[in-house]
C-alpha positions as a LaTeX table, in Angstrom:
\begin{tabular}{lrrr}
\hline
Residue & $x$ (\AA) & $y$ (\AA) & $z$ (\AA) \\
\hline
Unk1 & 105.28 & $-83.53$ & $-58.49$ \\
Unk2 & 101.28 & $-84.78$ & $-59.09$ \\
Unk3 & 99.76 & $-87.94$ & $-60.95$ \\
Unk4 & 96.23 & $-86.59$ & $-61.14$ \\
Unk5 & 94.42 & $-83.45$ & $-61.21$ \\
Unk6 & 93.08 & $-84.21$ & $-57.61$ \\
Unk7 & 96.62 & $-84.23$ & $-56.22$ \\
Unk8 & 97.32 & $-81.12$ & $-57.82$ \\
Unk9 & 94.25 & $-79.11$ & $-56.71$ \\
Unk10 & 95.16 & $-80.22$ & $-52.99$ \\
Unk11 & 98.94 & $-79.03$ & $-53.55$ \\
Unk12 & 97.32 & $-75.60$ & $-54.65$ \\
Unk13 & 95.08 & $-75.36$ & $-51.92$ \\
Unk14 & 97.36 & $-76.37$ & $-49.28$ \\
Unk15 & 100.81 & $-75.31$ & $-50.20$ \\
Unk16 & 99.59 & $-72.43$ & $-52.54$ \\
Unk17 & 101.43 & $-73.61$ & $-55.15$ \\
Unk18 & 100.39 & $-72.93$ & $-59.06$ \\
Unk19 & 98.48 & $-75.95$ & $-61.01$ \\
Unk20 & 96.95 & $-76.73$ & $-64.17$ \\
Unk21 & 93.91 & $-78.72$ & $-65.05$ \\
Unk22 & 92.13 & $-79.40$ & $-68.26$ \\
Unk23 & 88.66 & $-77.37$ & $-68.87$ \\
Unk24 & 85.89 & $-78.85$ & $-67.45$ \\
Unk25 & 87.17 & $-80.20$ & $-64.23$ \\
Unk26 & 85.34 & $-79.43$ & $-61.21$ \\
Unk27 & 87.45 & $-76.73$ & $-59.12$ \\
Unk28 & 86.73 & $-75.53$ & $-55.87$ \\
Unk29 & 85.30 & $-72.14$ & $-55.19$ \\
Unk30 & 88.86 & $-71.33$ & $-53.21$ \\
Unk31 & 90.73 & $-71.48$ & $-56.59$ \\
Unk32 & 91.20 & $-68.86$ & $-59.27$ \\
Unk33 & 90.63 & $-70.07$ & $-62.96$ \\
Unk34 & 92.75 & $-68.34$ & $-65.58$ \\
Unk35 & 92.03 & $-70.04$ & $-69.10$ \\
Unk36 & 95.29 & $-70.06$ & $-71.31$ \\
Unk37 & 94.01 & $-69.01$ & $-74.75$ \\
Unk38 & 95.98 & $-69.49$ & $-78.02$ \\
Unk39 & 97.69 & $-72.42$ & $-76.55$ \\
Unk40 & 97.74 & $-75.93$ & $-78.55$ \\
Unk41 & 97.06 & $-78.89$ & $-76.73$ \\
Unk42 & 100.10 & $-80.41$ & $-74.90$ \\
Unk43 & 100.53 & $-83.65$ & $-73.11$ \\
Unk44 & 103.21 & $-81.94$ & $-70.79$ \\
Unk45 & 103.03 & $-79.03$ & $-69.02$ \\
Unk46 & 105.55 & $-77.52$ & $-66.29$ \\
Unk47 & 104.68 & $-74.03$ & $-64.62$ \\
Unk48 & 107.12 & $-72.63$ & $-61.85$ \\
Unk49 & 107.61 & $-69.44$ & $-60.02$ \\
Unk50 & 109.62 & $-66.92$ & $-62.08$ \\
Unk51 & 112.96 & $-66.65$ & $-60.02$ \\
Unk52 & 112.58 & $-70.03$ & $-57.93$ \\
Unk53 & 115.80 & $-72.13$ & $-58.33$ \\
Unk54 & 114.46 & $-75.36$ & $-57.45$ \\
Unk55 & 117.07 & $-78.07$ & $-58.45$ \\
Unk56 & 114.53 & $-80.61$ & $-58.70$ \\
Unk57 & 112.06 & $-78.67$ & $-60.90$ \\
Unk58 & 115.13 & $-77.79$ & $-63.26$ \\
Unk59 & 116.27 & $-81.18$ & $-63.23$ \\
Unk60 & 112.35 & $-82.46$ & $-64.29$ \\
Unk61 & 112.05 & $-79.65$ & $-66.91$ \\
Unk62 & 115.08 & $-80.62$ & $-68.72$ \\
Unk63 & 114.45 & $-84.40$ & $-68.41$ \\
Unk64 & 111.00 & $-83.45$ & $-69.83$ \\
Unk65 & 112.15 & $-81.53$ & $-72.69$ \\
Unk66 & 114.93 & $-84.36$ & $-73.88$ \\
Unk67 & 111.96 & $-86.96$ & $-73.56$ \\
Unk68 & 109.69 & $-84.93$ & $-75.51$ \\
Unk69 & 112.09 & $-84.41$ & $-78.28$ \\
Unk70 & 112.89 & $-88.00$ & $-78.83$ \\
\hline
\end{tabular}
């Protein structure tokens, strides 16, 4: 889990993970940017690799969904 865009960028560059950042942030040239068109603004975004069954990520998604619905 990361707390800021900069931490997310470091995780992507160092670990090969996938990250999302708001438009307008300066991103390193080593990263590929793919805009998410047609998506409404969201306060919480979680992205995982398809088929990856990380129990920590799965638990976080369950808790985030429950918190968002309340």
